[in-house]
C-alpha positions in Angstrom: 100.2 104.8 146.8 102.4 103.5 144.0 103.5 105.7 141.1 101.4 103.7 138.6 98.3 103.7 140.8 98.6 107.5 141.2 99.1 107.9 137.4 96.0 105.8 136.7 93.9 107.9 139.2 95.2 111.1 137.6 94.5 109.8 134.1 91.0 108.7 135.1 90.4 112.2 136.5 91.4 113.6 133.1 88.7 111.4 131.4 86.2 112.7 134.0 87.0 116.3 133.2 87.6 116.2 129.5 85.5 119.0 128.0 84.1 117.2 124.9 81.0 114.9 125.0 82.2 112.6 122.2 85.9 111.8 121.9 88.7 109.3 121.3 91.3 108.3 123.9 94.0 110.0 121.9 92.2 113.3 122.4 92.0 112.8 126.1 95.7 111.8 126.2 96.8 115.0 124.4 94.6 117.2 126.6 95.9 115.5 129.8 99.5 115.8 128.8 99.0 119.4 127.9 97.6 119.9 131.4 100.7 118.4 133.0 100.0 114.7 133.3 103.2 112.7 133.0 103.5 110.1 130.2 103.2 106.5 131.4 105.9 104.0 130.7 103.7 102.5 128.0 100.9 104.5 126.2 98.8 101.3 126.2 98.2 102.1 129.8 95.4 104.3 128.6 93.4 101.2 127.6 93.0 100.3 131.2 92.0 103.9 132.1 89.3 103.9 129.4 88.0 100.5 130.5 87.9 101.8 134.1 86.0 104.9 133.0 83.5 102.6 131.2 83.2 100.4 134.2 82.5 103.3 136.4 79.7 104.5 134.1 81.5 107.7 133.1 81.7 106.9 129.4 80.0 104.6 126.9 81.5 103.1 123.7 79.7 104.5 120.6 81.7 103.1 117.7 85.0 103.4 115.9 86.8 106.0 113.9 90.2 106.3 112.4 92.8 107.9 114.7 94.6 111.1 113.7 98.0 109.9 115.1 100.2 109.3 112.0 102.2 106.7 113.8 99.0 104.6 114.1 98.5 104.7 110.3 94.8 105.6 110.5 93.8 102.5 112.4 90.2 102.5 113.8 89.9 103.2 117.5 87.0 103.5 119.9 84.8 106.6 120.1 83.4 107.3 123.5 80.5 109.3 124.7 80.3 111.0 128.1 77.5 109.5 130.2 75.3 112.1 131.9 73.3 111.1 134.9 
């Protein structure tokens, strides 16, 4: 398995196990990195992870909210809800 494919699988697993029911991707990223997940070559890689999680029915988009990352200058980003089955 390539390094990128393994990273995506690990990142998707972080989305699966993130403890909050409503969240933004930046929260999942911070939590995953604190738990030992390596940073990808490009942080935009998380977009594919969130789309995959949505496609698998793990999460649903529920709106937008400003991010807390100061480098992003308060831009709105997606808010996600965990889907329970």
